[in-house]
C-alpha positions in Angstrom: 100.6 97.6 75.5 97.4 95.8 76.7 94.3 97.5 78.3 95.5 96.7 81.8 98.8 98.4 81.2 97.2 101.4 79.6 94.9 101.7 82.6 97.9 101.5 85.0 99.8 104.1 82.9 96.7 106.4 82.9 96.4 106.1 86.7 100.1 106.9 87.1 99.8 109.9 84.8 96.8 111.2 86.8 98.7 110.9 90.2 101.8 112.4 88.7 99.7 115.4 87.5 98.1 115.8 91.0 101.5 115.7 92.7 102.8 118.2 90.2 99.9 120.5 91.0 100.6 120.1 94.7 104.3 120.9 94.1 103.3 124.0 92.0 101.1 125.3 94.8 103.7 124.7 97.5 106.3 126.4 95.2 104.2 129.5 94.7 103.9 129.9 98.5 107.5 128.9 99.4 109.9 128.3 96.5 112.5 126.9 98.9 110.4 124.0 100.0 110.2 120.5 98.5 107.3 118.1 98.7 108.2 114.9 100.5 106.0 111.9 99.9 106.6 109.0 102.2 106.0 105.6 100.6 105.3 102.8 103.0 105.4 99.1 102.3 102.1 97.3 101.7 101.6 94.5 104.1 98.6 92.6 105.2 98.3 90.2 108.1 99.5 86.8 107.0 101.1 88.0 103.7 104.7 88.2 102.7 106.6 91.4 103.0 106.1 93.4 99.8 109.2 95.5 99.2 109.4 95.8 95.5 108.1 98.7 93.4 105.9 96.8 90.9 102.9 97.0 93.3 103.4 100.8 93.6 103.0 101.2 89.8 99.8 99.2 89.9 98.5 101.5 92.7 99.3 104.5 90.5 102.7 105.5 92.0 105.3 105.4 89.3 108.5 105.9 91.3 110.6 106.8 88.3 108.1 109.3 86.9 107.6 111.0 90.3 111.3 111.0 91.2 111.9 113.1 88.1 109.5 115.9 89.1 111.6 118.8 90.3 110.8 119.7 93.9 109.3 116.3 94.8 111.1 113.7 96.9 109.9 110.2 97.4 110.8 109.1 100.9 111.5 105.3 101.1 109.8 104.3 104.4 109.5 100.6 103.5 111.7 99.2 106.1 111.1 99.5 109.8 111.7 97.1 112.7 111.3 97.1 116.4 109.6 95.4 119.4 106.3 95.1 117.6 107.6 92.4 115.3 108.9 88.9 116.0 112.6 88.2 115.8 112.5 86.6 112.3 110.6 89.6 110.9 112.9 92.0 112.6 116.0 90.3 111.1 114.5 90.4 107.6 113.5 94.1 107.9 116.8 95.1 109.5 118.6 93.4 106.7 116.8 95.5 104.2 118.2 98.6 105.9 121.7 97.4 104.9 120.8 96.7 101.3 121.8 99.8 99.2 119.7 99.0 96.1 116.6 98.6 98.2 117.2 101.9 100.0 117.6 103.7 96.7 114.7 102.0 95.0 112.6 105.2 94.8 115.2 107.7 93.7 115.9 108.7 90.1 119.3 107.9 88.7 121.8 110.5 89.7 119.5 112.0 92.4 119.9 111.5 96.1 117.5 109.2 97.9 115.6 109.8 101.1 114.8 107.2 103.6 112.8 107.3 106.8 112.5 103.9 108.3 109.7 103.8 110.8 110.6 102.2 114.2 108.0 100.3 116.1 109.3 101.0 119.6 106.0 101.2 121.4 106.0 99.7 124.9 103.2 97.8 126.5 102.9 96.1 129.9 104.2 92.6 129.8 100.9 91.1 130.9 99.0 92.9 128.1 98.5 90.8 124.9 100.0 92.2 121.8 97.7 94.1 119.4 
């Protein structure tokens, strides 16, 4: 393992420890509750749609590690579509909602997955330029 990978692993361990402490605090107050963590896609203007999980690990979010923490649920909120996007982008994003492996990308093997696709259904007057 090179220095970069060790750094990424250290970051993932720190974030997992933080989330475990949050889970423990919630559990002390209400043992029946679970901590749900929405994970959104990382997109930037002009970039391609980033729907894999490799970038998450680089950011310190190790989906496999976090999915195995009892009482923590990663909510896959990668895929949304609606009137805010052009037709081609909507078709791509809507297609992802029908792809089982992508929808379950953040769940641990044998555990149920959670998805919450955001919908961009905001309206604006027709004569107003898009944001």
